[in-house]
N, CA, C and O atoms as a Tinker XYZ file with bonds, in Angstrom:
   412  protein
     1  N     -5.262000   14.009000    6.018000    73     2
     2  CA    -5.803000   13.305000    7.032000    64     1     3
     3  C     -4.791000   12.332000    7.656000    63     2     4     5
     4  O     -3.926000   11.820000    6.944000    81     3
     5  N     -4.874000   12.078000    8.904000    73     3     6
     6  CA    -3.936000   11.194000    9.400000    64     5     7
     7  C     -4.754000    9.989000    9.909000    63     6     8     9
     8  O     -5.519000   10.083000   10.868000    81     7
     9  N     -4.533000    8.760000    9.157000    73     7    10
    10  CA    -5.348000    7.512000    9.227000    64     9    11
    11  C     -4.509000    6.662000   10.286000    63    10    12    13
    12  O     -3.414000    6.164000   10.023000    81    11
    13  N     -5.054000    6.574000   11.322000    73    11    14
    14  CA    -4.551000    5.492000   12.537000    64    13    15
    15  C     -5.110000    4.118000   12.239000    63    14    16    17
    16  O     -6.269000    3.731000   12.386000    81    15
    17  N     -3.933000    3.379000   11.740000    73    15    18
    18  CA    -4.287000    1.924000   11.428000    64    17    19
    19  C     -4.467000    0.983000   12.577000    63    18    20    21
    20  O     -4.853000   -0.158000   12.320000    81    19
    21  N     -4.242000    1.316000   13.762000    73    19    22
    22  CA    -4.245000    0.493000   14.777000    64    21    23
    23  C     -5.590000    0.154000   15.008000    63    22    24    25
    24  O     -6.386000    1.069000   15.219000    81    23
    25  N     -6.055000   -1.275000   14.999000    73    23    26
    26  CA    -7.387000   -1.606000   15.135000    64    25    27
    27  C     -7.280000   -2.981000   16.075000    63    26    28    29
    28  O     -6.311000   -3.727000   16.218000    81    27
    29  N     -8.597000   -3.055000   16.659000    73    27    30
    30  CA    -8.689000   -4.250000   17.555000    64    29    31
    31  C     -8.694000   -5.693000   16.484000    63    30    32    33
    32  O     -9.234000   -5.840000   15.387000    81    31
    33  N     -7.956000   -6.541000   17.212000    73    31    34
    34  CA    -7.770000   -7.793000   16.282000    64    33    35
    35  C     -8.970000   -8.860000   16.947000    63    34    36    37
    36  O     -8.999000   -9.156000   18.142000    81    35
    37  N     -9.863000   -9.323000   16.006000    73    35    38
    38  CA   -10.891000  -10.271000   16.615000    64    37    39
    39  C    -10.303000  -11.643000   17.125000    63    38    40    41
    40  O     -9.337000  -12.236000   16.644000    81    39
    41  N    -11.032000  -12.002000   18.131000    73    39    42
    42  CA   -10.517000  -13.451000   18.761000    64    41    43
    43  C    -10.618000  -14.414000   17.421000    63    42    44    45
    44  O    -11.341000  -14.226000   16.442000    81    43
    45  N     -9.793000  -15.380000   17.626000    73    43    46
    46  CA    -9.714000  -16.423000   16.589000    64    45    47
    47  C    -10.983000  -17.235000   16.566000    63    46    48    49
    48  O    -11.533000  -17.411000   17.653000    81    47
    49  N    -11.581000  -17.806000   15.380000    73    47    50
    50  CA   -12.736000  -18.338000   15.310000    64    49    51
    51  C    -14.021000  -17.370000   15.349000    63    50    52    53
    52  O    -15.141000  -17.864000   15.218000    81    51
    53  N    -13.881000  -16.251000   15.496000    73    51    54
    54  CA   -14.968000  -15.408000   15.459000    64    53    55
    55  C    -15.112000  -14.834000   14.057000    63    54    56    57
    56  O    -14.141000  -14.313000   13.508000    81    55
    57  N    -16.396000  -14.923000   13.417000    73    55    58
    58  CA   -16.641000  -14.376000   12.026000    64    57    59
    59  C    -17.656000  -15.178000   11.416000    63    58    60    61
    60  O    -17.916000  -16.303000   11.841000    81    59
    61  N    -18.225000  -14.675000   10.473000    73    59    62
    62  CA   -19.271000  -15.453000    9.545000    64    61    63
    63  C    -18.551000  -16.071000    8.610000    63    62    64    65
    64  O    -17.346000  -16.284000    8.743000    81    63
    65  N    -19.337000  -16.459000    7.438000    73    63    66
    66  CA   -18.773000  -17.363000    6.336000    64    65    67
    67  C    -18.273000  -16.297000    5.187000    63    66    68    69
    68  O    -18.324000  -16.614000    3.999000    81    67
    69  N    -17.825000  -15.114000    5.581000    73    67    70
    70  CA   -17.626000  -14.139000    4.393000    64    69    71
    71  C    -16.229000  -14.612000    4.146000    63    70    72    73
    72  O    -15.734000  -13.985000    3.210000    81    71
    73  N    -15.405000  -15.523000    4.676000    73    71    74
    74  CA   -14.081000  -15.740000    4.393000    64    73    75
    75  C    -12.947000  -14.712000    4.593000    63    74    76    77
    76  O    -11.766000  -14.834000    4.269000    81    75
    77  N    -13.544000  -13.701000    5.181000    73    75    78
    78  CA   -12.482000  -12.661000    5.596000    64    77    79
    79  C    -12.160000  -12.636000    7.152000    63    78    80    81
    80  O    -11.291000  -11.896000    7.614000    81    79
    81  N    -12.919000  -13.494000    7.919000    73    79    82
    82  CA   -12.770000  -13.515000    9.156000    64    81    83
    83  C    -13.688000  -12.581000    9.885000    63    82    84    85
    84  O    -13.619000  -12.486000   11.110000    81    83
    85  N    -14.515000  -11.912000    9.202000    73    83    86
    86  CA   -15.308000  -10.874000    9.972000    64    85    87
    87  C    -16.778000  -11.358000    9.827000    63    86    88    89
    88  O    -17.159000  -11.958000    8.822000    81    87
    89  N    -17.549000  -11.079000   10.834000    73    87    90
    90  CA   -18.977000  -11.578000   10.851000    64    89    91
    91  C    -19.716000  -10.752000    9.684000    63    90    92    93
    92  O    -19.141000   -9.816000    9.130000    81    91
    93  N    -20.927000  -11.119000    9.366000    73    91    94
    94  CA   -21.690000  -10.611000    8.229000    64    93    95
    95  C    -21.933000   -9.052000    8.538000    63    94    96    97
    96  O    -22.019000   -8.223000    7.632000    81    95
    97  N    -22.027000   -8.755000    9.803000    73    95    98
    98  CA   -22.421000   -7.195000   10.195000    64    97    99
    99  C    -21.179000   -6.618000   10.870000    63    98   100   101
   100  O    -21.352000   -5.593000   11.529000    81    99
   101  N    -20.021000   -7.104000   10.800000    73    99   102
   102  CA   -18.953000   -6.658000   11.616000    64   101   103
   103  C    -18.401000   -5.395000   10.703000    63   102   104   105
   104  O    -18.383000   -5.411000    9.472000    81   103
   105  N    -18.018000   -4.459000   11.410000    73   103   106
   106  CA   -17.452000   -3.402000   10.567000    64   105   107
   107  C    -15.922000   -3.450000   10.483000    63   106   108   109
   108  O    -15.206000   -3.717000   11.448000    81   107
   109  N    -15.484000   -3.172000    9.258000    73   107   110
   110  CA   -13.895000   -3.261000    8.979000    64   109   111
   111  C    -13.288000   -2.119000    9.674000    63   110   112   113
   112  O    -13.735000   -0.977000    9.778000    81   111
   113  N    -12.028000   -2.689000   10.202000    73   111   114
   114  CA   -11.005000   -1.589000   10.650000    64   113   115
   115  C    -10.504000   -0.987000    9.641000    63   114   116   117
   116  O    -10.799000   -1.268000    8.479000    81   115
   117  N     -9.520000    0.095000   10.056000    73   115   118
   118  CA    -8.771000    0.777000    8.802000    64   117   119
   119  C     -7.788000   -0.090000    8.236000    63   118   120   121
   120  O     -7.597000   -0.046000    7.020000    81   119
   121  N     -7.128000   -0.887000    8.972000    73   119   122
   122  CA    -6.240000   -1.971000    8.205000    64   121   123
   123  C     -6.943000   -2.777000    7.285000    63   122   124   125
   124  O     -6.347000   -3.000000    6.231000    81   123
   125  N     -8.026000   -3.250000    7.422000    73   123   126
   126  CA    -8.861000   -4.067000    6.588000    64   125   127
   127  C     -9.109000   -3.133000    5.347000    63   126   128   129
   128  O     -8.910000   -3.572000    4.214000    81   127
   129  N     -9.519000   -1.913000    5.547000    73   127   130
   130  CA    -9.944000   -1.129000    4.580000    64   129   131
   131  C     -8.614000   -0.719000    3.587000    63   130   132   133
   132  O     -8.727000   -0.598000    2.367000    81   131
   133  N     -7.571000   -0.562000    4.196000    73   131   134
   134  CA    -6.269000   -0.419000    3.386000    64   133   135
   135  C     -5.940000   -1.557000    2.713000    63   134   136   137
   136  O     -5.399000   -1.396000    1.619000    81   135
   137  N     -6.149000   -2.754000    3.126000    73   135   138
   138  CA    -5.786000   -4.110000    2.394000    64   137   139
   139  C     -6.870000   -4.276000    1.287000    63   138   140   141
   140  O     -6.492000   -4.744000    0.213000    81   139
   141  N     -8.009000   -3.983000    1.422000    73   139   142
   142  CA    -9.013000   -3.924000    0.417000    64   141   143
   143  C     -8.645000   -3.074000   -0.706000    63   142   144   145
   144  O     -8.651000   -3.487000   -1.865000    81   143
   145  N     -8.319000   -1.872000   -0.365000    73   143   146
   146  CA    -7.941000   -0.961000   -1.475000    64   145   147
   147  C     -6.591000   -1.372000   -2.170000    63   146   148   149
   148  O     -6.436000   -1.114000   -3.364000    81   147
   149  N     -5.671000   -1.967000   -1.489000    73   147   150
   150  CA    -4.447000   -2.384000   -2.248000    64   149   151
   151  C     -4.738000   -3.536000   -3.009000    63   150   152   153
   152  O     -4.123000   -3.762000   -4.051000    81   151
   153  N     -5.665000   -4.321000   -2.560000    73   151   154
   154  CA    -6.091000   -5.428000   -3.383000    64   153   155
   155  C     -6.646000   -4.988000   -4.636000    63   154   156   157
   156  O     -6.221000   -5.538000   -5.651000    81   155
   157  N     -7.620000   -3.992000   -4.751000    73   155   158
   158  CA    -8.232000   -3.512000   -5.921000    64   157   159
   159  C     -7.223000   -2.940000   -6.897000    63   158   160   161
   160  O     -7.319000   -3.106000   -8.114000    81   159
   161  N     -6.244000   -2.256000   -6.304000    73   159   162
   162  CA    -5.126000   -1.576000   -7.150000    64   161   163
   163  C     -4.168000   -2.390000   -7.767000    63   162   164   165
   164  O     -3.418000   -2.002000   -8.663000    81   163
   165  N     -4.193000   -3.634000   -7.242000    73   163   166
   166  CA    -3.298000   -4.739000   -7.833000    64   165   167
   167  C     -2.987000   -4.648000   -9.401000    63   166   168   169
   168  O     -1.856000   -4.655000   -9.885000    81   167
   169  N     -4.232000   -4.556000  -10.133000    73   167   170
   170  CA    -4.159000   -4.696000  -11.608000    64   169   171
   171  C     -4.529000   -3.154000  -12.194000    63   170   172   173
   172  O     -4.948000   -2.935000  -13.330000    81   171
   173  N     -4.300000   -2.230000  -11.246000    73   171   174
   174  CA    -4.585000   -0.885000  -11.651000    64   173   175
   175  C     -6.212000   -0.660000  -11.345000    63   174   176   177
   176  O     -7.000000   -1.606000  -11.353000    81   175
   177  N     -6.563000    0.563000  -11.104000    73   175   178
   178  CA    -8.041000    0.702000  -10.764000    64   177   179
   179  C     -8.319000    2.234000  -10.982000    63   178   180   181
   180  O     -7.430000    3.063000  -10.789000    81   179
   181  N     -9.561000    2.574000  -11.383000    73   179   182
   182  CA   -10.067000    3.960000  -11.469000    64   181   183
   183  C    -10.678000    4.338000   -9.960000    63   182   184   185
   184  O    -11.073000    3.428000   -9.231000    81   183
   185  N    -10.726000    5.574000   -9.583000    73   183   186
   186  CA   -11.297000    5.860000   -8.180000    64   185   187
   187  C    -12.583000    5.134000   -8.112000    63   186   188   189
   188  O    -12.866000    4.441000   -7.135000    81   187
   189  N    -13.394000    5.283000   -9.163000    73   187   190
   190  CA   -14.862000    4.699000   -8.998000    64   189   191
   191  C    -14.744000    3.152000   -8.890000    63   190   192   193
   192  O    -15.637000    2.589000   -8.256000    81   191
   193  N    -13.766000    2.405000   -9.424000    73   191   194
   194  CA   -13.670000    1.044000   -9.040000    64   193   195
   195  C    -13.136000    0.852000   -7.724000    63   194   196   197
   196  O    -13.613000   -0.060000   -7.049000    81   195
   197  N    -12.209000    1.577000   -7.244000    73   195   198
   198  CA   -11.941000    1.364000   -5.812000    64   197   199
   199  C    -13.110000    1.717000   -4.862000    63   198   200   201
   200  O    -13.170000    1.158000   -3.767000    81   199
   201  N    -13.989000    2.571000   -5.216000    73   199   202
   202  CA   -15.034000    2.805000   -4.433000    64   201   203
   203  C    -16.117000    1.613000   -4.396000    63   202   204   205
   204  O    -16.625000    1.264000   -3.330000    81   203
   205  N    -16.426000    1.031000   -5.587000    73   203   206
   206  CA   -17.112000   -0.082000   -5.645000    64   205   207
   207  C    -16.629000   -1.408000   -5.203000    63   206   208   209
   208  O    -17.264000   -2.119000   -4.424000    81   207
   209  N    -15.422000   -1.739000   -5.750000    73   207   210
   210  CA   -14.924000   -3.095000   -5.300000    64   209   211
   211  C    -14.416000   -2.954000   -3.974000    63   210   212   213
   212  O    -14.247000   -4.062000   -3.465000    81   211
   213  N    -14.108000   -2.005000   -3.223000    73   211   214
   214  CA   -13.521000   -2.070000   -1.838000    64   213   215
   215  C    -14.814000   -1.632000   -0.973000    63   214   216   217
   216  O    -14.710000   -1.483000    0.244000    81   215
   217  N    -15.932000   -1.447000   -1.592000    73   215   218
   218  CA   -17.221000   -1.206000   -0.734000    64   217   219
   219  C    -16.907000    0.175000    0.178000    63   218   220   221
   220  O    -16.984000    0.084000    1.403000    81   219
   221  N    -16.583000    1.341000   -0.397000    73   219   222
   222  CA   -16.368000    2.476000    0.153000    64   221   223
   223  C    -17.376000    3.456000   -0.465000    63   222   224   225
   224  O    -18.189000    3.153000   -1.338000    81   223
   225  N    -17.216000    4.731000    0.123000    73   223   226
   226  CA   -17.787000    6.026000   -0.432000    64   225   227
   227  C    -16.702000    6.703000   -0.898000    63   226   228   229
   228  O    -15.550000    6.423000   -0.565000    81   227
   229  N    -17.086000    7.828000   -1.864000    73   227   230
   230  CA   -16.066000    8.629000   -2.267000    64   229   231
   231  C    -15.230000    9.485000   -1.446000    63   230   232   233
   232  O    -14.081000    9.813000   -1.739000    81   231
   233  N    -15.941000    9.872000   -0.277000    73   231   234
   234  CA   -15.370000   10.645000    0.787000    64   233   235
   235  C    -14.390000   10.077000    1.625000    63   234   236   237
   236  O    -13.493000   10.754000    2.126000    81   235
   237  N    -14.551000    8.582000    1.840000    73   235   238
   238  CA   -13.705000    7.749000    2.443000    64   237   239
   239  C    -12.563000    7.569000    1.623000    63   238   240   241
   240  O    -11.460000    7.744000    2.143000    81   239
   241  N    -12.644000    7.241000    0.402000    73   239   242
   242  CA   -11.708000    6.912000   -0.578000    64   241   243
   243  C    -10.743000    8.112000   -0.821000    63   242   244   245
   244  O     -9.538000    7.902000   -0.965000    81   243
   245  N    -11.285000    9.417000   -0.870000    73   243   246
   246  CA   -10.518000   10.541000   -0.880000    64   245   247
   247  C     -9.700000   10.857000    0.263000    63   246   248   249
   248  O     -8.823000   11.709000    0.122000    81   247
   249  N     -9.884000   10.220000    1.511000    73   247   250
   250  CA    -8.979000   10.374000    2.678000    64   249   251
   251  C     -7.954000    9.257000    2.589000    63   250   252   253
   252  O     -6.833000    9.500000    3.037000    81   251
   253  N     -8.218000    7.978000    2.029000    73   251   254
   254  CA    -7.215000    7.023000    2.119000    64   253   255
   255  C     -6.337000    7.045000    1.044000    63   254   256   257
   256  O     -5.180000    6.730000    1.322000    81   255
   257  N     -6.607000    7.369000   -0.252000    73   255   258
   258  CA    -5.751000    7.677000   -1.321000    64   257   259
   259  C     -4.432000    8.469000   -0.911000    63   258   260   261
   260  O     -3.332000    7.926000   -1.016000    81   259
   261  N     -4.564000    9.659000   -0.481000    73   259   262
   262  CA    -3.409000   10.412000   -0.287000    64   261   263
   263  C     -2.463000    9.641000    0.931000    63   262   264   265
   264  O     -1.241000    9.513000    0.857000    81   263
   265  N     -3.250000    9.200000    1.972000    73   263   266
   266  CA    -2.521000    8.465000    2.952000    64   265   267
   267  C     -1.702000    7.439000    2.261000    63   266   268   269
   268  O     -0.481000    7.464000    2.418000    81   267
   269  N     -2.203000    6.626000    1.586000    73   267   270
   270  CA    -1.296000    5.435000    0.822000    64   269   271
   271  C     -0.370000    5.903000    0.001000    63   270   272   273
   272  O      0.779000    5.464000    0.054000    81   271
   273  N     -0.784000    6.976000   -0.983000    73   271   274
   274  CA     0.405000    7.580000   -1.646000    64   273   275
   275  C      1.451000    8.032000   -0.999000    63   274   276   277
   276  O      2.597000    7.750000   -1.349000    81   275
   277  N      1.157000    8.828000    0.076000    73   275   278
   278  CA     2.356000    9.432000    0.916000    64   277   279
   279  C      3.190000    8.239000    1.589000    63   278   280   281
   280  O      4.368000    8.446000    1.881000    81   279
   281  N      2.689000    7.184000    1.801000    73   279   282
   282  CA     3.582000    5.770000    2.161000    64   281   283
   283  C      4.156000    5.075000    1.188000    63   282   284   285
   284  O      4.940000    4.167000    1.464000    81   283
   285  N      3.829000    5.422000   -0.175000    73   283   286
   286  CA     4.378000    4.720000   -1.150000    64   285   287
   287  C      3.904000    3.380000   -1.324000    63   286   288   289
   288  O      4.622000    2.522000   -1.839000    81   287
   289  N      2.526000    3.103000   -0.855000    73   287   290
   290  CA     1.808000    1.812000   -1.122000    64   289   291
   291  C      0.953000    1.841000   -2.383000    63   290   292   293
   292  O      0.602000    0.761000   -2.859000    81   291
   293  N      0.606000    2.920000   -2.936000    73   291   294
   294  CA    -0.028000    3.062000   -4.244000    64   293   295
   295  C      0.491000    4.315000   -4.762000    63   294   296   297
   296  O      0.991000    5.244000   -4.128000    81   295
   297  N      0.263000    4.183000   -6.222000    73   295   298
   298  CA     0.778000    5.464000   -7.064000    64   297   299
   299  C     -0.140000    5.571000   -8.158000    63   298   300   301
   300  O     -0.648000    4.579000   -8.680000    81   299
   301  N     -0.360000    6.716000   -8.509000    73   299   302
   302  CA    -1.215000    7.429000   -9.344000    64   301   303
   303  C     -0.469000    7.342000  -10.796000    63   302   304   305
   304  O      0.650000    7.831000  -10.946000    81   303
   305  N     -1.078000    6.771000  -11.716000    73   303   306
   306  CA    -0.426000    6.909000  -13.195000    64   305   307
   307  C     -1.443000    7.677000  -14.017000    63   306   308   309
   308  O     -1.899000    7.128000  -15.020000    81   307
   309  N     -1.842000    8.901000  -13.684000    73   307   310
   310  CA    -2.721000    9.675000  -14.577000    64   309   311
   311  C     -4.227000    9.492000  -13.921000    63   310   312   313
   312  O     -4.718000   10.222000  -13.060000    81   311
   313  N     -4.850000    8.318000  -14.550000    73   311   314
   314  CA    -6.435000    8.047000  -14.029000    64   313   315
   315  C     -6.570000    6.803000  -13.191000    63   314   316   317
   316  O     -7.564000    6.490000  -12.536000    81   315
   317  N     -5.405000    6.112000  -13.300000    73   315   318
   318  CA    -5.389000    4.728000  -12.371000    64   317   319
   319  C     -4.485000    4.809000  -11.387000    63   318   320   321
   320  O     -3.431000    5.436000  -11.491000    81   319
   321  N     -4.900000    4.092000  -10.241000    73   319   322
   322  CA    -4.079000    3.695000   -9.058000    64   321   323
   323  C     -3.673000    2.303000   -9.191000    63   322   324   325
   324  O     -4.405000    1.392000   -9.577000    81   323
   325  N     -2.362000    2.199000   -8.817000    73   323   326
   326  CA    -1.732000    1.073000   -8.992000    64   325   327
   327  C     -0.860000    0.815000   -7.526000    63   326   328   329
   328  O     -0.191000    1.709000   -7.010000    81   327
   329  N     -0.992000   -0.584000   -6.947000    73   327   330
   330  CA    -0.441000   -1.001000   -5.788000    64   329   331
   331  C      1.075000   -1.054000   -6.251000    63   330   332   333
   332  O      1.327000   -1.641000   -7.303000    81   331
   333  N      2.045000   -0.500000   -5.556000    73   331   334
   334  CA     3.463000   -0.526000   -5.636000    64   333   335
   335  C      3.964000   -1.702000   -5.234000    63   334   336   337
   336  O      3.291000   -2.513000   -4.597000    81   335
   337  N      5.097000   -1.875000   -5.548000    73   335   338
   338  CA     6.187000   -3.218000   -4.880000    64   337   339
   339  C      5.966000   -3.015000   -3.296000    63   338   340   341
   340  O      5.557000   -3.980000   -2.649000    81   339
   341  N      6.185000   -1.966000   -2.745000    73   339   342
   342  CA     5.954000   -1.807000   -1.277000    64   341   343
   343  C      4.625000   -2.166000   -0.960000    63   342   344   345
   344  O      4.474000   -2.941000   -0.016000    81   343
   345  N      3.571000   -1.727000   -1.602000    73   343   346
   346  CA     2.245000   -2.317000   -1.322000    64   345   347
   347  C      2.051000   -3.479000   -1.374000    63   346   348   349
   348  O      1.254000   -3.936000   -0.554000    81   347
   349  N      2.673000   -4.370000   -2.312000    73   347   350
   350  CA     2.570000   -5.822000   -2.503000    64   349   351
   351  C      3.183000   -6.482000   -1.320000    63   350   352   353
   352  O      2.570000   -7.413000   -0.799000    81   351
   353  N      4.343000   -6.091000   -0.836000    73   351   354
   354  CA     5.027000   -6.551000    0.036000    64   353   355
   355  C      4.481000   -6.211000    1.388000    63   354   356   357
   356  O      4.855000   -6.942000    2.305000    81   355
   357  N      3.608000   -5.165000    1.693000    73   355   358
   358  CA     2.750000   -4.906000    2.911000    64   357   359
   359  C      1.414000   -6.109000    2.745000    63   358   360   361
   360  O      1.030000   -6.796000    3.692000    81   359
   361  N      0.943000   -6.164000    1.612000    73   359   362
   362  CA    -0.022000   -7.287000    1.514000    64   361   363
   363  C      0.370000   -8.664000    1.906000    63   362   364   365
   364  O     -0.398000   -9.357000    2.573000    81   363
   365  N      1.621000   -9.120000    1.490000    73   363   366
   366  CA     2.153000  -10.370000    1.756000    64   365   367
   367  C      2.383000  -10.368000    3.211000    63   366   368   369
   368  O      1.975000  -11.352000    3.827000    81   367
   369  N      2.967000   -9.428000    3.858000    73   367   370
   370  CA     3.230000   -9.365000    5.291000    64   369   371
   371  C      1.866000   -9.285000    6.065000    63   370   372   373
   372  O      1.877000   -9.740000    7.209000    81   371
   373  N      0.779000   -8.800000    5.616000    73   371   374
   374  CA    -0.405000   -8.694000    6.401000    64   373   375
   375  C     -1.000000  -10.153000    6.429000    63   374   376   377
   376  O     -1.387000  -10.700000    7.462000    81   375
   377  N     -1.033000  -10.816000    4.963000    73   375   378
   378  CA    -1.507000  -12.109000    4.965000    64   377   379
   379  C     -0.873000  -13.139000    6.038000    63   378   380   381
   380  O     -1.527000  -13.861000    6.790000    81   379
   381  N      0.608000  -13.054000    5.949000    73   379   382
   382  CA     1.377000  -13.875000    6.880000    64   381   383
   383  C      1.027000  -13.670000    8.248000    63   382   384   385
   384  O      0.866000  -14.695000    8.910000    81   383
   385  N      0.874000  -12.557000    8.823000    73   383   386
   386  CA     0.419000  -12.155000   10.082000    64   385   387
   387  C     -0.878000  -12.661000   10.470000    63   386   388   389
   388  O     -1.038000  -13.282000   11.521000    81   387
   389  N     -1.877000  -12.395000    9.592000    73   387   390
   390  CA    -3.288000  -12.948000    9.697000    64   389   391
   391  C     -3.298000  -14.556000    9.710000    63   390   392   393
   392  O     -4.123000  -15.153000   10.402000    81   391
   393  N     -2.488000  -15.142000    9.035000    73   391   394
   394  CA    -2.301000  -16.728000    9.219000    64   393   395
   395  C     -1.718000  -16.995000   10.368000    63   394   396   397
   396  O     -2.163000  -17.989000   10.941000    81   395
   397  N     -0.721000  -16.332000   10.974000    73   395   398
   398  CA    -0.179000  -16.776000   12.241000    64   397   399
   399  C     -1.014000  -16.756000   13.340000    63   398   400   401
   400  O     -0.897000  -17.619000   14.210000    81   399
   401  N     -2.155000  -15.550000   13.438000    73   399   402
   402  CA    -2.739000  -15.415000   14.473000    64   401   403
   403  C     -4.255000  -16.014000   14.293000    63   402   404   405
   404  O     -4.919000  -16.118000   15.325000    81   403
   405  N     -4.764000  -16.360000   13.222000    73   403   406
   406  CA    -5.977000  -16.765000   12.978000    64   405   407
   407  C     -6.240000  -17.991000   12.560000    63   406   408   409
   408  O     -7.395000  -18.350000   12.331000    81   407
   409  N     -5.005000  -18.921000   12.385000    73   407   410
   410  CA    -5.030000  -20.361000   12.077000    64   409   411
   411  C     -4.917000  -21.178000   13.176000    63   410   412
   412  O     -4.925000  -22.402000   13.040000    81   411
């Protein structure tokens, strides 16, 4: 699957109290899903943990995991998935960009 991470950026100040900048019923974009998966995998996670903690279903996770592995953002060490150093760098950059645009 070829995941296109281009998403629309919400206008500053829009969003509920969820802390993520998204409203209570707003749908996540692909980039936010990727960030959520990388966060779950920081300390290692089984596929089931990714599904539940990132609030996804198995079908969607089965599309994102190969996409992230192919780009070197996560790695599989048998049964667990881990965010790589490249993935951690991606998360840091993502948070810096969000801070610049949404603060």
